[in-house]
Every structure is written in structure tokens, then in C-alpha cells.
N, C-alpha and C positions, 0 to 999 in steps of 0.2 A: 303637544307634550305638556299636558295640563299641570303636571307636578311642578313646573318652573313658571307657571303663569304668574305667580305672585311676585316674582323678580321684576324690578324695573329694567329698562334697556341698559342703563349704566351698570346695574348690579350684575346683569348677565355678562357684560364685557369683562367686569372684574373677575368674574367666575371663570371665564374662558382663558384669561391670563394664567390663572392658577392651573387649569386643565392642561394647557400646552406646556407649562413648565414641568408638570408631572409626566408628560409624555416624552420628555427628554430633550425638548428644544432648549437652546441656549440664549442667553441675553434677552429674555422675554421682558417686554415693557410695553406700556401704552403710549401711544402718540397723543399729541395735544388734541383737544376737541375740535372738530371741524365746525363749519358754519351751521350745519344742521344738528349740532350737539352730539353727533355720533363720535365714537372713539374706536379707532382701529388698534389692533395688536401688532407690534413689530417684533420679529424674533429672527433667530438664525439656526441653521442646521449644518452639519458637516456630512457630505455625501461623497464617497470615494476620495477622501482627503481634501475636498474643496469646500470652503465655507460658502453657504448660499443664504441669502436673505429671504424671509417668508413674511408676506404682508397679508394680514387677516382682516376681513370684514365680518362684524358680528351683527346679525339681524334677529331681533327678538320678535319675530312676526309669524303669522300663520303660513304665508307663502312668499317665496322670494323669486322674483322674475328675471328675465334676461338682462334688463338695464343695469341691475346691480352688479351682475358678473362682468358686463362690458365696462362699467365705470371702474371697477377694480383693476381690470386689465390695463386700462389707461394709466391708473395710479401706479401700477407696478413698473410700467415702462419709463415713467418719469422719476422713479424713486432713486435717490442719490445713494448708490452703493456700488463699490468697485468689486463686482463679481456677479454670478448668476442670481436670478430672482424668480420667485414663484409666489402664487397666491392661494389663499383659502377663504371660502365664504362658509360660515357656520351659522346655523339657524336652529331654532327650537321647533320650527314647523317643517315645511317641505319646499322642494324646488319645482317650479313649473317645467313642463317638457321643453320649452324653448331655452330655458336657462341650462338644463342638463345637456341639450344638444350643442349649445355654444361651448360649454366646457369640454365636451367630448371632442369637438372639432379642433380645439386648440391642441389637444393631446395628439390627435391623429396627424395633424400637420406639423408636428414637432415644434410648435411655437416656442420661442425662447422664454415666454412667460406663462407657463401652464397654470391652471387654476383647479384646485381640488374643492369638491363640494361635500360638506358634512351636514346632514340633516338630523332631525330629531331622533330617528331610529339609530342612526350612527352614535349619537350621544349616549343612548342607552348601553350600547356596547362599550363605549369608552368609560362609562360610569362603573361598569363591572370591573374593568381593567385597573382603574386608578383609585377606587373607593370613593367615587362621587355619590353623595347622598342626594338623590333627586328630589327628595321630599323637602329639603330645606336649602338646596343649592350650595352645600358646603362639602368640602373634600375632607373625607375621613382619613385617618392615618392607618395605612395597611403596612405592617412591618413584621418580618419574621427573621430579621438579621440581627446578630449580636456581635459585639467584640468578643474575642476569646476570653473565657474566665480563667484560663491557666495556660502555661507555656506547654504545648504538646511534646516538647523535647525534654520536659522535666516532670516531676510529680506534682500533684496538687498541693502537697505540703512544702514544697521547696521554698516558697517565700518565708514561712514561719521558721524552717530550719535555718535559713540564712540569717534571719533576725537574731536567733539564739547564738550564732557564732560569736557575736560581740560579748557575750556574757562569760565572765571568768568562772572557772571551777565547775563547768558543766560539760558533760560529754554528750554527744548525739545519741548514744545508747541509753542515756537516762530520760530522753524525751519521749513522752507518750504521744501517740498520734492524736492530732488535735480534732475537735469536732468542727466540721466544716459546713458553712451554709453559703449558698450563692443566691443573691437576690438580683434579678435582671431588671434594672431601672431604666425606664424610657428617657431618652434625650433627643433633641433635634439639633443638628448643626445647620446654622442659617448663614447665608451670604446675602448681603444687600448693598446696593449702590445708592448713594445720595448725591445728586447733581442739581445745583441750583445757582442761579446768578441773580443778584440784587442790584438794581440800578435806580438812580435818581437823575435829576437834570444835569448833575456834574459827572455822570457816568457810573461805572461799576464801583460800588462801595464794599461789596462783600461777595465772596464766591465759595461754594462748597463743592468739592470733588473727591468724595470719600467712599472707599469700599470697607464695609464692616463685616467681620466674620467672628461669630461667637457660638457657644454651645449653651443650650438651655435645658435644665431639668424639667421634664415634661409630665410629671405625675399630676395627680389631681390638686387643684388649688392654683394660686397665682404662679405663673412661670417664674423660675428663678435662674438668673445667668450663673453658669458654672464658673468657678475660679479659674485663673489662667492655667494652672497645672492640669486640672481635669479637662479644660478645653483643649489644650494641646494633646493630651492623651487620646482624646476622641478624634480630633481632626487628622492627626498623624496616622491613624490606624483604620480610617474609614475604608481604605482599599483592601483590607484583609479581613473583612467580617466573614462569619459563618452562619449557618442556619441555627436558629434557636430551637434546639431539640431538647425539651425538658427530659424525656425518658433517657436520653443518652447521658445528660449531666447528672441524673439521679444515681447513675452507676458509679460516679466518682465523688459526689458530695453527699453529705448525710441529709441535707435538706435543700430543696430548690424552690424558689418562689419567683413568679413572673408578675411584675406590676403592669397596669394598663396605662395608656396614654390618656391624660386627663382632658384634652381638648382636641378639636379638629385642626387639621393643617390650616384650614382657612383662618381659624381663630388665632393661631400663632402668627400667621402672616399679619393680621390686623394689629396684633399686639406689637410686633416688630416695627411696623410702620409708625404707630403711635410713639413708641419708645425713641426711635430715631428722630422723629420730628421734634420731640422735646429736647433730645440730646443736642441737636444741631441749632436750636433756636438761640440766638445771641443778640445782643445790643451792640450796634456799631456807631461810633462817633465819626462824623465827617463835617467838612466845612463847605457850605453852599456857595453859590455864585455871588451872593452878597456878603461873603466873608463872615457869615454867621454860623456858629457851631450848632449842629443838630444831633440828636440821638435817634436812631431808627432801630426797631426791633425787626430782625431778619428771621423769619420763620419759614422753613421750606414747606411748599405745598405737598399734599399727599402724593400728587402725581410726580413730584421730584424724587420720590423714593421708590426704588424698584427692587423687589426681592428676587434675587437671582436663583436661589436654591433653598429648599428646606429638606434636609436629609434626615430621616428618622432612623434611629438604631438603638439597640438596648446596650446599656453600659453595666457590665457585671460588677456588683459589689460584693466582695467575699469577706465573710466573717469567720475567723478561725480562733478557737479557744483551746489552749493547752493547760491541762491540769497537772500541777506539780505540788505534791504534798498538801498543805493546807490552802494553797492559792490557785487562782485561775487567772490565766494571762490571755487577754483578748488581743487579736491583731486583725485589723480591718483595713481593706484597701479597695480601690477601683482597679480593675484588671483589663489589660489588653494584651493577651499572650504573655511574653516575657517582660513587658513593661507594666508598671503600676504606679499609683499615687496613693500614698498611705493616708488613711482617714483617722485611725486610732491605733496607737502603739502602746499596748500595756506591758510590753516586754522590757523596753528601755524606760523603766519607771521604778523608783524605789517604793517598796510597799510600806515604808515606815515614815515617808516624808514626801514633799512635793518635788523633789528632784526628778527631772525627766529629760528626755532628749538623747540622741545617739552620741552626742559629744561627751557625755559623762561616762564614768567607769562604774560597772555593776558587777557584783559577785553573787553567785548562787550559793545559798545555804542548804546543804543536803539534809540538815536536821529537821527543817520544817518546810522546805521548798520555797523560801522567800528569795526574791531577787532584791538586793539592797545596794545602796550607794556606799562610798568609802566611809561616810560618817556613821553608818549603821552596820558595819561588818568588822568582826574582830577575829582573832586566832584562838581556836579552842586549845586550852592549855594541855590537856592530856594527849590529844591526837594530832595537834599541830595543823589543823585544817580549818577552813573558814566556818564561822557560825555568826548569825545575825544577832543584833541586840534584842530583837523582839522575842526570841525563844530561848536565849541562853540563860543558864543558871549561873549566878555570880557569887563571888565571895572574895574578901580582901586577904591577901597574903603578903606579908612584908610591906604593908601599907599600899599595896597595888591591887586593883580589881582584876580578878581572873575570870575567864569565861569557860563555861562547860556545856556540853550538849544536854546533860541531864543530871539528876541527883546522884546517880550511880557513878558517873565519871567524877563528880565533885567529891564524893566519899572516897573514891580510889585515890584522888590526889591528896586529900587530907592525910591519908595513911602514909603516902609517900613523902609528904611534906614533914610529917612528924619524925621520920627517920633520917631527915637530911642533916648533915653537919651545918654548923651555924653560918659558915661562909657560903654554902650552897643556898641556904635560905635567904641570905642577903641578896644573892644574885637573882632572886625572883623579882627584885625591883632594881634593874640595872641602872636606870636614870638616878635613882636614889644613892646607889653605891658610887656611881661615877661622880655625882655632886659632892658626896662626903669625902671622896679621895681628893678632889680639887680643893675643897675647903681646907682639908688637913694640910695639904702642901702650901697653901697660901699662908696658913697660920705659922707653919715652921719657917717659911721664907721670911715672914715678918719678924719672928724672934731672932733669926740669924742677923737680920739687918739692925735690930734693936741693940744687940749686944756686940755689934761691930765685927761679927765673924765674916761678913761679906760686905 
């Protein structure tokens, strides 16, 4: 299998760890190096509801003979596992006839520790199945699964319609259908275990036993860990993915884009191991046998970190833009069926200031299409409906500013105001009238007190 000849024996064993994990085996990890510096892979599988240990011997050689298979059989028999066990020998080359006959005899005799043989030709078939690039020994990401870009029980525009329900003075019938774009962004959900013990002459001074699960944005460039909300959205919906069918989605979205995974699965694994090694490295202070205080940097070995799973999936990012009058309102979110995480909310935002967030109150101005906060919304004098300060025409009447949709409404009110009796004009500034009345009463009360009337 010449395409893998450039790999060292250890690199081949690292690769096979990834291969078996992609084939669906569980708790895949490498054992400690043996005296001959070989490293076996240990993993588990569930057959008919029963968990079984699988011990793997990796041989990066041209031929594998019967002694290797016999040695593995003995190792399986003595392996400490409470349950059934079997073995696998995998090689980039081929097995001799005696090796094949020995493995066949174990199966025919219903030996409790059967051994499966995987040769270079088998590896070629496995490569096609899991995306193994035989030219560089790395596993590519093969993924055609995505989280749902919308709730199948509702319309594509349902999230936008829901967001507009919080806006005052706007009816659903006034909303134009938004322009919708779905971008399918690649992510990987990763689970890894770190198990390390650090000892000195005084005993164990530090121990790590940690399982880490996180989601990584996997487009081109350096991997970026998704924030907690996005990570939860992905991990809680991995069980309900669907096929990424762009033709189907183009029927419900105005535009559809599929991004590519930026790196191989092998590269993401290497990045995770390096990241967790840095994360778990710490300095521990302890007291030695001589009562002297020491500081020791505890850094886990690469072999202490075991990547349990790397699950690729596409995460839909939906961009929807609604046009209202002079303004456009973007609403962007990551979607997983009925669940979503908002990325950008241009609906709950005043167009005239920095006020934003769903906890504020916003009102729609039908005159220009603005969504404005309480500080930038007024009542139109002639029609008694909301108007924003950005588009309103203003003029002072009875020393108070009045707001109008346009010059035509302003002119109509001028004529109406000119015909008002003096007391009605005064009521155009009720706070002023109220204050004048209170002031007058106070003056009268003061005079009555001054002249002894009361």
C-alpha cells in the first residue's frame, strides 16, 4: 500500500485510531507503548446489547505472519475487561497464509477471543467509506447532514413574524414577506477525555479526569469554538439532522449557500489535543519529604488525551430582511428546527438611536416605516396615531411642539387652530394650562391668608 509508506509506524497507529472511531467504535484510545515501542488501540463495541472490548494490533509492514496473530490472541485472553473480548490485526501490507489459517480456525472453533484481519486491500475499501485520503494519511470530512433550517410545522418566515409581534402599532398584514437567505455553515461537535495522574516522591500531587464537549466552527481559517448557546443548539439537535438538499431548500429560500469544511477531520483532532493539553496544563505547589515547598508544572501527555468523537454537521444561518417604508430590518439566527439562537436583531432596535434589545418598548411609525423607542415616538396631532421624530413635521402651538405626518396635515391643523376659541387653543398645551391654574390658586390662597380671610 505504497500511498501510506511515508507514514511512520506510530503515525499509522494514530491514523487507525481515527479510522476505527469513524467506523463507529466507542471509547477508542491508544494503550501505552510496549517494550518494542508498538502501540495498540483499545476500543469497545456494542453487539446485541452487550458491550465488547476490541484489542487492535497495528502493523505497518509488508507482511504479517502467524506469530503476530498468536501474540494478540494471548493478549486478548489476559486483557482486564468484564465482558467478551475480540481482536483485530490491521496492516498496510498482507497476511501470510499461516496467519489467515490461524484466524479462520479461531472462528470455526467458536473461540471466545476471535481475531479479525484487515489488510491493505481492506483499507482501500474503508477509505472510500469514511473519507480516508490515502495519499496523505488523513481523514477528510464527509458530511451531507444538516440541522433543520426551519420548523417544518411552521412557515420559513415564522421567526420574523414572531419578532415583529413585540412591536407596537404594527399589524401582521402590514408586513411584507422578508427576503430569506440560508447559509449552511460547517461545524464539528467534539467529545474528548483527558485522564492524567502526576506523582512525585510524596505521592499523587495532581489528577485530571475530565470530559470536554464543545462545538467548533469549521470553515476555512483557524477553528473557532462556538459560544455556549450555539454549542447547546448543535449538541441538543444532533439526533434530528436531515439531508442537506440544496435544491429542496431553494424552493423555500430566496438564496442558498453551502460552505465547505476548512480542514480534515484529522487536523481538527490534532487541534483539539493541542488545545486541551494547553488548557489542562497547570502549576501545582506541594511540600516534599524534606518539608521544602516545590512548584511543578503538570502538563498532560498527548497520550493522556483521547478524542472520543468528532461529529460534523451543517448549521444553518438564516438571514431574513424585511422592508418597511424607508427602512430595512435584518433578522439573523442559527436554526435547528423550531429552536434558534439570534445572531443579529435589527427589529428590536430604534432607527434613531442606540437603544436595542427585546426588553425595550418600540413603536412602528406608518408614515416612514421606522421602528422607534419611546424617546423618538410621538402622537400625530391631526390623526392621533404614532409618528417618529425622524420624519414628523413640527410646529409650536400654544408654546408646545406638535407633530404631523406631512405639510398637508400641518396646514390642515393651522386652519383648525385659527378657528378655535381661546380656551380650546389654550388646551393645546395642557401642562401649561394646568400649571397656570395651580399658580393662580396659590396666589389667591396667599392673598386670602394675607388679608386674614382664612
